[in-house]
C-alpha positions in Angstrom: 56.1 40.1 21.0 59.4 38.7 22.5 58.9 40.1 26.0 60.1 38.2 29.1 56.5 37.2 30.1 55.7 35.9 26.6 59.0 34.0 26.5 58.1 32.4 29.8 54.7 31.4 28.5 56.2 30.0 25.3 58.7 28.0 27.4 55.7 26.5 29.3 54.2 25.3 26.0 57.6 24.1 24.8 58.0 22.1 28.0 54.9 20.0 27.2 56.5 17.7 24.7 59.6 17.5 26.9 57.7 16.1 29.9 55.6 13.8 27.7 58.8 12.3 26.1 60.5 11.9 29.5 57.3 10.3 30.9 57.5 7.6 28.3 61.2 6.8 28.7 61.7 3.2 29.9 63.6 4.2 33.1 62.4 4.2 36.7 63.4 7.9 37.1 61.3 9.0 34.1 58.2 9.7 36.2 60.0 11.9 38.8 62.0 13.8 36.2 58.9 14.3 34.0 57.1 15.7 37.0 59.9 18.0 37.8 59.8 19.4 34.2 56.0 19.8 34.7 56.5 21.6 38.0 59.1 24.0 36.6 56.8 24.8 33.7 53.9 25.3 36.0 56.0 27.7 38.1 56.5 30.0 35.1 52.7 30.7 35.3 53.3 32.4 38.6 55.8 34.8 37.1 54.7 35.6 33.6 51.6 37.6 34.6 53.4 39.3 37.5 56.3 40.3 35.2 53.9 41.5 32.5 52.3 43.9 35.0 55.6 44.8 36.8 57.5 45.5 33.6 54.5 47.0 31.8 54.8 44.3 29.1 51.3 43.1 28.9 50.5 42.1 25.3 47.5 40.6 23.4 49.6 37.6 22.5 50.5 37.0 26.1 46.8 37.3 27.2 45.9 34.7 24.6 48.8 32.3 25.2 48.8 32.2 29.0 45.5 30.4 29.4 46.2 28.2 26.4 49.5 27.1 27.9 47.8 26.2 31.2 45.0 24.3 29.5 47.3 22.4 27.3 49.6 21.4 30.2 46.7 20.3 32.4 44.8 18.4 29.7 47.8 16.5 28.4 49.1 15.6 31.9 45.6 14.3 32.7 45.6 12.2 29.6 48.9 10.7 30.6 47.5 9.8 34.1 44.3 8.3 32.6 46.4 6.1 30.4 48.6 4.9 33.3 45.7 4.5 35.7 42.9 3.4 33.4 40.0 3.4 35.8 36.8 5.4 36.3 38.1 7.2 39.4 40.9 8.7 37.3 38.9 9.2 34.1 36.0 11.0 35.8 37.9 14.0 37.3 40.0 14.2 34.0 36.7 14.4 32.0 35.2 17.0 34.3 38.3 19.2 34.3 38.9 19.0 30.5 35.2 19.5 29.7 35.0 22.5 32.0 38.0 24.1 30.3 36.4 23.7 26.8 33.0 25.0 28.0 34.4 28.0 29.9 36.8 28.9 27.0 33.9 28.8 24.6 31.8 30.9 27.0 34.5 33.5 27.4 34.9 33.8 23.6 31.1 34.2 23.1 30.9 36.7 26.0 33.8 38.7 24.4 31.8 38.8 21.1 28.9 40.3 23.1 31.2 42.8 24.7 30.7 41.2 28.1 34.1 39.6 28.6 34.5 41.1 32.1 31.5 39.1 33.3 33.5 35.9 33.0 36.9 37.2 34.0 39.1 34.8 35.9 37.8 34.5 39.5 39.7 34.0 42.8 38.2 30.5 43.0 39.5 29.7 39.5 43.0 30.7 40.5 42.9 28.5 43.6 41.6 25.6 41.5 44.5 26.0 39.1 47.1 25.9 41.9 45.6 22.9 43.6 45.2 21.2 40.2 48.9 21.7 39.4 50.0 20.4 42.8 47.7 17.3 42.4 48.9 16.5 38.9 52.6 17.0 39.6 52.4 14.7 42.7 50.6 11.9 40.8 52.9 12.2 37.8 56.0 11.7 39.9 55.1 8.3 41.3 56.2 5.3 39.3 53.1 3.0 39.1 55.3 0.0 39.6 56.5 1.4 42.9 53.0 2.2 43.8 51.9 -1.4 43.3 54.8 -2.8 45.5 54.6 -3.5 49.2 56.2 -0.8 51.3 57.2 2.4 49.6 54.9 4.3 52.1 56.4 7.7 51.2 55.6 7.4 47.4 52.2 5.9 48.1 51.4 8.8 50.4 52.6 11.3 47.8 50.3 9.7 45.2 47.3 9.5 47.5 47.6 13.1 48.6 47.9 14.1 44.9 44.7 12.0 44.2 42.9 13.7 47.1 43.9 17.1 45.8 42.8 16.2 42.3 39.3 15.5 43.6 39.3 18.8 45.5 40.3 20.5 42.3 37.5 18.7 40.5 35.0 20.1 43.0 36.4 23.6 42.6 36.3 23.1 38.9 32.5 22.5 39.0 32.1 25.4 41.5 34.0 27.9 39.3 32.1 26.7 36.2 28.8 27.3 38.0 30.0 30.8 39.0 30.9 31.7 35.4 27.8 30.2 33.9 25.6 32.0 36.5 27.3 35.3 35.6 26.8 34.7 31.9 23.3 33.3 32.1 21.3 36.5 31.6 23.3 37.2 28.4 22.7 33.6 27.2 19.0 33.9 27.8 18.7 37.2 26.0 20.8 36.4 23.0 19.3 35.8 19.6 19.7 32.2 18.5 22.6 31.8 16.0 23.7 28.7 14.2 
């Protein structure tokens, strides 16, 4: 249970309340530091799977926790951004991304019960989407909205707008990957007996 990959994944989950608390601190540096914590946590995702394979330490717990950690991080960070930038252009990508995560998680669980889990295994496009999503969120989290509203501050405004653009790219990839998963699972969905 307490393997290096699992500990990395658990540290990612433990980092979530840390970056949330830092995000709400009444200091100008809180956004940047909170984003750094988010980035460090996101980087552990690059290593836990690699180390699990390299050290032959793959576990059922790790396979369960890894996607849970990612989805919690992304969903909570998006909720923070929606709170700060309360507008439809921020809410829409957040809703699409969170809704997709719920739908695909439920689809994978159902397909696993049907013995068809491999039909909806993580795809290449899903991995690209996750990387772009993490970049987008971290860039948007690090910019103080007060600084963003001020004249000047071209660097931070550029960081924020690039992050916003990446978020919309991630949203498109989110829809695309959801389509791929649903298309793969569709024959099973259509053949299945109705259950309540």
